[in-house]
C-alpha positions as CSV (number, residue, x, y, z in Angstrom):
1,M,57.1,-20.5,35.2
2,S,55.7,-18.7,32.8
3,I,55.4,-14.7,32.9
4,T,53.3,-12.6,31.3
5,T,52.9,-8.9,30.9
6,E,49.7,-5.9,31.9
7,P,49.0,-3.7,28.8
8,D,49.7,-0.1,28.7
9,V,48.2,1.7,31.3
10,L,45.1,3.5,30.4
11,E,44.4,6.9,30.1
12,R,43.7,8.5,33.6
13,S,40.9,10.8,32.5
14,S,39.2,6.9,31.3
15,Q,39.8,5.5,34.5
16,K,38.4,7.9,36.3
17,T,35.7,8.0,34.2
18,E,35.2,4.5,34.6
19,D,36.0,4.6,38.4
20,Y,39.7,3.2,38.2
21,P,38.8,-0.6,37.3
22,L,42.2,-1.6,36.2
23,S,44.4,0.8,38.4
24,P,45.1,2.5,42.0
25,V,42.9,4.7,43.3
26,P,44.9,8.3,42.9
27,L,45.1,10.6,46.5
28,E,43.3,13.4,45.0
29,A,39.9,10.3,44.4
30,R,40.2,9.7,47.9
31,R,37.2,10.4,49.9
32,S,36.8,11.2,53.6
33,I,34.7,9.0,56.2
34,W,32.0,11.1,55.6
35,S,31.4,9.5,52.1
36,L,32.5,6.0,52.5
37,A,30.8,5.3,55.5
38,P,27.4,5.8,54.4
39,L,28.1,4.0,50.7
40,L,29.7,1.3,53.1
41,M,26.3,1.2,55.0
42,G,24.3,1.0,52.6
43,F,25.8,-1.9,51.0
44,A,25.5,-4.2,54.0
45,F,22.0,-3.4,54.4
46,T,20.4,-5.5,52.4
47,S,17.1,-7.9,53.5
48,T,18.9,-10.8,52.7
49,T,20.9,-10.7,55.8
50,L,16.9,-9.9,57.7
51,I,16.6,-13.3,56.3
52,A,19.2,-15.0,57.5
53,G,18.9,-13.8,61.1
54,G,15.1,-14.8,60.7
55,Q,16.9,-18.3,59.7
56,I,18.6,-18.7,63.1
57,G,16.5,-17.3,65.1
58,P,14.1,-20.0,65.6
59,A,17.1,-22.1,66.6
60,F,18.6,-20.5,69.5
61,R,17.4,-19.9,72.7
62,F,17.2,-16.2,73.1
63,F,20.3,-15.6,75.1
64,P,23.1,-16.2,75.3
65,D,22.8,-19.0,72.1
66,L,20.6,-16.4,69.9
67,I,23.2,-13.5,71.0
68,S,26.5,-15.4,70.9
69,V,26.1,-16.8,67.3
70,I,25.1,-12.5,66.3
71,V,28.1,-11.3,68.1
72,I,31.0,-13.9,67.2
73,G,29.6,-14.3,63.8
74,N,30.1,-10.0,63.4
75,L,32.9,-9.5,64.8
76,V,34.4,-12.7,62.4
77,L,32.7,-11.1,59.9
78,G,33.9,-7.1,60.7
79,A,37.7,-8.7,61.8
80,Y,38.0,-10.2,58.3
81,C,36.7,-7.4,56.1
82,T,38.7,-4.5,57.8
83,A,41.8,-6.1,57.6
84,L,41.2,-6.0,53.9
85,G,39.7,-2.4,53.7
86,Y,42.9,-1.7,55.4
87,I,45.0,-3.1,52.3
88,A,43.0,-1.8,50.2
89,Q,43.3,2.0,51.2
90,K,47.2,1.4,51.0
91,S,47.8,0.1,48.5
92,G,44.4,1.5,46.4
93,L,43.6,-1.7,45.1
94,A,40.0,-3.6,44.9
95,T,40.3,-7.2,45.8
96,V,40.6,-8.3,42.4
97,L,43.3,-6.4,41.3
98,M,45.3,-7.1,44.5
99,A,44.8,-11.2,44.1
100,R,46.8,-10.5,40.8
101,F,49.8,-10.5,43.2
102,S,49.0,-13.9,45.3
103,F,47.1,-15.4,42.0
104,G,49.0,-15.0,38.9
105,N,48.0,-12.5,35.8
106,I,45.9,-15.5,35.1
107,G,45.3,-17.5,37.9
108,S,43.8,-14.4,39.4
109,R,41.0,-14.8,37.1
110,W,39.9,-17.8,39.0
111,V,38.9,-15.0,42.2
112,D,37.5,-13.0,39.3
113,F,35.2,-15.6,38.3
114,I,34.6,-17.0,41.6
115,L,33.6,-13.1,43.1
116,G,31.5,-12.0,40.1
117,I,29.1,-15.1,39.6
118,T,28.8,-15.0,43.7
119,Q,27.4,-11.4,43.3
120,I,25.6,-11.8,40.3
121,G,23.8,-14.7,42.3
122,W,23.4,-11.9,45.2
123,Y,21.8,-9.8,42.7
124,A,19.1,-12.3,40.9
125,V,18.4,-13.8,44.3
126,T,17.5,-10.1,46.3
127,N,15.5,-9.0,43.3
128,A,13.3,-12.4,43.3
129,F,12.9,-11.5,46.9
130,V,11.1,-8.0,46.0
131,A,9.2,-9.5,44.3
132,Q,7.8,-12.4,46.8
133,A,8.0,-9.3,49.2
134,L,5.0,-7.4,46.9
135,N,3.2,-10.7,46.3
136,Q,3.0,-11.0,50.4
137,L,2.6,-7.4,51.1
138,I,0.6,-5.5,48.7
139,G,-1.2,-8.6,47.2
140,L,0.5,-8.7,43.8
141,P,0.1,-11.4,41.4
142,E,3.1,-13.6,41.2
143,S,2.2,-13.4,37.2
144,L,3.4,-10.1,37.5
145,N,6.7,-10.9,39.4
146,W,8.7,-11.4,35.7
147,L,8.0,-7.6,34.9
148,V,9.0,-6.5,38.8
149,I,12.0,-8.2,37.9
150,L,13.0,-6.5,35.1
151,V,12.3,-2.7,36.3
152,F,14.1,-3.4,39.5
153,T,16.7,-5.3,37.5
154,Y,17.7,-2.1,36.2
155,G,16.8,0.0,37.9
156,F,19.0,-1.0,41.2
157,C,22.0,-0.3,38.5
158,A,21.1,2.7,38.1
159,T,23.4,4.4,40.0
160,A,26.2,1.3,39.5
161,Y,26.1,2.7,35.7
162,I,27.3,6.2,36.7
163,G,29.5,5.3,39.8
164,Y,30.9,6.2,43.2
165,K,29.4,9.5,43.0
166,A,25.9,8.6,42.6
167,M,26.0,5.7,45.2
168,D,27.6,7.7,47.5
169,W,24.7,10.5,47.3
170,L,22.0,8.0,47.2
171,S,23.5,6.2,50.4
172,R,23.7,9.6,52.7
173,F,19.7,9.7,52.1
174,A,19.0,6.2,52.7
175,V,21.2,5.0,55.1
176,P,19.6,7.7,57.8
177,A,16.0,7.0,56.9
178,M,16.6,3.1,57.4
179,L,18.0,3.3,60.2
180,V,15.0,5.4,61.3
181,L,12.6,3.1,60.3
182,I,14.4,-0.3,61.7
183,A,14.6,1.4,65.0
184,I,10.9,2.8,65.2
185,S,9.9,-1.0,64.3
186,L,12.4,-2.8,66.6
187,A,10.8,-0.2,69.5
188,I,7.8,-1.5,68.5
189,A,8.3,-4.8,68.2
190,T,10.3,-5.0,72.0
191,K,6.8,-3.3,73.0
192,D,5.2,-6.3,71.8
193,G,7.5,-8.8,72.5
194,G,6.5,-8.6,76.5
195,S,9.8,-9.2,78.6
196,F,13.1,-10.7,78.5
197,A,11.8,-13.7,80.7
198,Q,8.8,-14.0,77.5
199,L,11.8,-14.3,75.2
200,Q,13.7,-16.9,77.0
201,A,11.0,-19.0,76.8
202,I,10.2,-19.6,73.5
203,E,11.8,-23.0,72.7
204,P,13.7,-23.2,69.6
205,T,11.4,-24.7,66.3
206,K,14.4,-25.5,64.5
207,S,17.7,-27.4,64.6
208,L,21.0,-25.6,63.7
209,T,24.4,-26.6,65.4
210,F,26.3,-23.5,66.4
211,S,28.5,-23.8,64.1
212,A,26.3,-23.6,61.3
213,G,24.8,-20.5,62.5
214,L,27.6,-19.0,62.2
215,A,28.5,-20.3,59.4
216,V,25.3,-18.6,58.3
217,V,26.0,-15.6,60.1
218,I,29.5,-15.2,58.3
219,G,28.4,-16.4,54.8
220,T,25.2,-13.1,54.6
221,F,27.9,-11.0,53.2
222,I,31.2,-12.4,53.6
223,S,31.1,-12.6,49.5
224,G,30.0,-9.2,50.0
225,G,32.7,-8.2,52.5
226,T,35.2,-9.4,50.2
227,Q,35.0,-6.9,47.6
228,A,34.0,-3.8,49.6
229,T,37.6,-3.4,48.9
230,N,35.8,-1.8,45.6
231,W,35.0,1.2,47.9
232,S,37.3,1.3,50.7
233,R,40.1,2.0,47.9
234,F,38.6,5.3,48.1
235,A,39.4,5.9,51.9
236,D,41.6,8.8,52.2
237,T,43.7,7.2,55.3
238,G,43.8,3.8,56.7
239,K,41.6,4.9,59.9
240,N,38.9,6.7,58.0
241,A,38.7,2.6,56.2
242,V,38.8,0.6,58.8
243,N,36.2,2.6,61.0
244,S,33.8,2.8,57.8
245,T,34.0,-0.8,57.3
246,L,33.6,-1.5,61.1
247,L,30.4,0.2,60.9
248,A,29.0,-1.9,57.8
249,F,29.9,-5.0,58.9
250,L,29.6,-5.2,62.7
251,G,27.4,-2.5,62.7
252,I,24.7,-2.3,60.2
253,N,25.4,-6.0,59.0
254,G,25.0,-6.8,63.0
255,L,21.8,-5.0,63.0
256,L,20.4,-6.3,60.6
257,V,20.7,-10.8,61.6
258,F,19.6,-9.6,65.2
259,A,15.9,-7.8,63.5
260,G,15.6,-10.8,61.3
261,A,16.0,-12.8,64.2
262,F,14.3,-11.3,66.9
263,C,11.2,-10.5,64.2
264,T,10.8,-14.3,63.3
265,L,10.2,-14.5,67.6
266,V,8.2,-11.6,68.2
267,Y,6.1,-12.1,64.7
268,G,6.7,-15.4,63.0
269,S,8.0,-13.3,60.4
270,E,11.9,-13.8,59.0
271,D,11.7,-10.3,57.4
272,I,11.6,-6.8,59.6
273,I,9.4,-5.8,56.3
274,Q,7.1,-8.0,56.9
275,A,7.0,-7.3,60.3
276,M,6.5,-3.7,59.7
277,A,3.5,-4.3,57.6
278,K,1.4,-6.3,61.0
279,Q,2.9,-3.7,63.0
280,G,0.7,-1.2,61.0
281,L,3.6,0.5,59.0
282,L,2.8,-1.4,55.5
283,F,3.7,2.1,53.5
284,W,7.1,2.2,55.8
285,G,7.6,-1.0,55.4
286,L,7.5,-0.5,51.6
287,I,10.2,2.6,51.3
288,L,12.9,0.8,53.6
289,L,12.0,-2.3,51.3
290,I,13.4,-0.4,48.4
291,L,15.6,1.8,49.7
292,N,17.7,-1.3,51.7
293,V,17.9,-3.3,47.8
294,W,18.8,0.1,46.2
295,T,21.9,0.3,48.0
296,T,23.1,-3.3,48.5
297,Q,22.1,-4.2,44.9
298,D,23.9,-1.5,43.2
299,N,27.1,-1.8,44.8
300,T,26.1,-6.1,43.8
301,I,26.3,-4.8,40.1
302,Y,28.9,-2.7,40.5
303,A,31.5,-4.8,42.0
304,F,30.9,-7.6,39.4
305,S,31.5,-4.9,37.0
306,M,34.5,-4.3,38.6
307,A,35.5,-8.5,38.5
308,G,34.4,-8.3,34.9
309,A,36.6,-5.8,33.8
310,N,39.3,-7.0,35.7
311,F,38.6,-11.1,34.3
312,F,39.1,-8.9,30.7
313,R,41.3,-6.1,31.2
314,T,39.3,-3.4,30.0
315,S,38.2,-0.4,31.6
316,K,34.9,-0.4,29.9
317,R,33.6,-1.3,33.5
318,T,29.7,0.1,32.8
319,L,29.0,-2.7,30.2
320,F,29.0,-5.5,32.6
321,V,26.9,-3.5,35.0
322,L,24.9,-3.7,32.1
323,G,25.4,-7.0,30.8
324,G,25.7,-8.2,34.3
325,S,22.6,-6.8,34.7
326,T,20.6,-8.8,32.2
327,F,22.0,-12.3,33.3
328,A,21.2,-11.7,37.1
329,Y,17.1,-11.3,35.4
330,F,17.1,-14.7,33.8
331,L,18.8,-16.3,36.7
332,A,16.2,-14.3,39.1
333,L,13.8,-16.5,37.0
334,S,14.8,-19.6,37.4
335,G,13.7,-19.8,41.1
336,I,17.7,-19.3,43.3
337,Y,15.5,-17.8,45.7
338,S,14.8,-21.0,47.6
339,Q,18.3,-21.9,47.8
340,V,18.9,-19.4,50.1
341,I,20.4,-20.9,52.8
342,P,22.5,-23.3,50.9
343,Y,24.0,-20.8,48.5
344,L,25.3,-18.6,51.8
345,I,27.2,-21.7,53.3
346,F,28.8,-22.3,49.7
347,L,29.8,-18.8,50.1
348,G,31.6,-19.4,53.5
349,S,34.0,-22.2,51.7
350,V,34.9,-20.6,48.5
351,I,35.5,-17.3,49.2
352,P,37.0,-16.7,52.7
353,P,40.7,-18.2,51.5
354,V,40.6,-15.5,48.9
355,G,40.5,-12.4,51.7
356,G,42.9,-15.3,53.8
357,I,46.1,-15.5,51.3
358,I,45.8,-11.7,50.0
359,M,45.9,-10.9,53.4
360,V,49.3,-12.8,54.0
361,D,50.6,-11.8,50.7
362,F,50.3,-8.4,51.9
363,W,51.4,-8.4,55.4
364,L,54.5,-11.5,55.2
365,K,55.9,-11.5,51.0
366,H,55.4,-8.1,50.3
367,Q,55.7,-6.9,53.8
368,G,53.0,-4.3,53.8
369,E,53.7,-2.7,50.1
370,F,52.3,-4.5,46.9
371,P,54.3,-3.3,44.1
372,S,53.3,-1.7,40.9
373,L,50.6,-3.5,38.5
374,Q,52.6,-2.7,36.2
375,S,55.2,-4.7,37.1
376,R,55.9,-8.4,35.6
377,Q,54.0,-11.2,37.0
378,P,54.4,-14.4,36.7
379,A,50.8,-16.2,35.1
380,F,50.2,-18.6,37.9
381,N,51.5,-18.2,41.3
382,W,51.2,-21.6,42.4
383,A,51.6,-20.6,45.9
384,G,48.3,-18.9,46.1
385,I,46.3,-21.7,43.9
386,I,47.7,-24.5,45.9
387,A,47.0,-23.0,48.9
388,Y,43.4,-22.0,47.9
389,V,42.4,-25.6,46.8
390,G,43.5,-26.7,50.3
391,A,41.9,-23.7,52.1
392,A,38.9,-24.1,50.1
393,T,37.7,-28.2,50.4
394,V,39.0,-27.8,53.8
395,A,36.3,-25.4,54.6
396,F,33.6,-27.3,52.2
397,V,34.5,-30.8,53.6
398,S,33.8,-29.1,57.6
399,S,30.4,-27.3,56.9
400,Q,29.5,-30.8,55.1
401,L,30.8,-32.9,58.4
402,S,30.0,-30.2,61.1
403,L,33.7,-29.4,62.1
404,G,34.2,-26.1,63.8
405,V,33.2,-23.1,61.4
406,P,33.7,-23.5,58.2
407,P,34.1,-19.8,57.1
408,I,37.2,-19.3,59.6
409,N,38.8,-22.8,58.7
410,G,39.4,-21.9,55.1
411,I,40.4,-18.3,56.0
412,I,43.2,-19.4,58.7
413,V,44.0,-22.6,56.0
414,A,44.4,-20.0,53.4
415,A,46.6,-17.8,55.5
416,V,48.4,-20.7,56.8
417,L,49.2,-22.9,53.4
418,Y,50.0,-19.9,51.4
419,A,52.8,-18.9,54.3
420,L,54.6,-22.3,53.8
421,M,54.0,-22.3,50.0
422,V,55.9,-19.0,49.7
423,K,58.4,-20.6,51.8
424,I,59.0,-24.2,49.7
425,L,58.2,-23.4,46.7
426,P,60.3,-21.0,44.0
427,Q,59.5,-17.8,43.7
428,R,60.9,-15.8,40.7
429,S,61.3,-12.2,41.6
430,I,59.0,-9.1,40.4
431,E,60.5,-7.1,38.0
């Protein structure tokens, strides 16, 4: 098996300026839950999750079917993201850096690519969503969509360019404001929606299997959750990493899926922002739109920059913020917004196996402690690569045949295959 070596370690000052893209976060740079939790919660506040909730709302009876899909889906998503968040805190590493151990020094570049390209897809989809929302809410001409997308594409990436500190302060302001606005809107919707019996009487108008509904709920943020380690690596304790991640991916993501589904039932709108317009809260709906998109988009393009920096083994993370934003701008103009649900199901197939493999690699192979990034690594860890290909294939085929829940299938198969491959294939010791 060929062996590659890492380049010389960059100066710590340079790593600090760029938010440590190629090294563990040192203890002196770690943050408390009061810093980390709002940032992760802001990341999970995204309008595309509202849309996903709106897609499953008309497909199920309110209780227990719809509630079960939301609760079970978010429990799985929260558990998956929390496990990765704990590993990130213990190692100080982001997912793309952890993947070097389980996929190899060169093989891990596939992980950089798939995680990076999915984040760019989200960045483009969400910017296109903003333009469409403004068309519907305030009658902005569609002929100006290119300009709206251009402004928000580069405006949303400003805090990501600066780094963790700017994103932290934005989230501390935005998250409480968004929670208050959603609470007000849901309170009005509850009043307008009538009694529980009236909600139960609403017949499903779309056809979606229970497993497909779970795949949509989990797929809403499985890509982002896999890369939430970009921020949980900054946690000062494992407990704070776990609690912050749960608040974001069980609490906030679950709230938004429910809000999207509930507003569809009450107002026939899959988006709480459009529902707020019907409630006479158009101005506040626009404020919520900007805040929830901004706190997600800066995290999204930041995640892309981390993947890009690792792919090219450069500390110039900020260059990928600007380059990725530009690519996303042209992608948004291509009409990617119309493919949201197929995109979510695709993510649910190809992303979860990465996390499953990393978890087994950390706890089983490395006994809860990764070696130094500067240690010699195999160019390709075939155990990880074989396990990934097999698990991603199983997840994708099961999504096409409606067998089980594809994201869960992918995680389980990846973990089992990697554990077997580690035992079967000869492993070179890490020097």
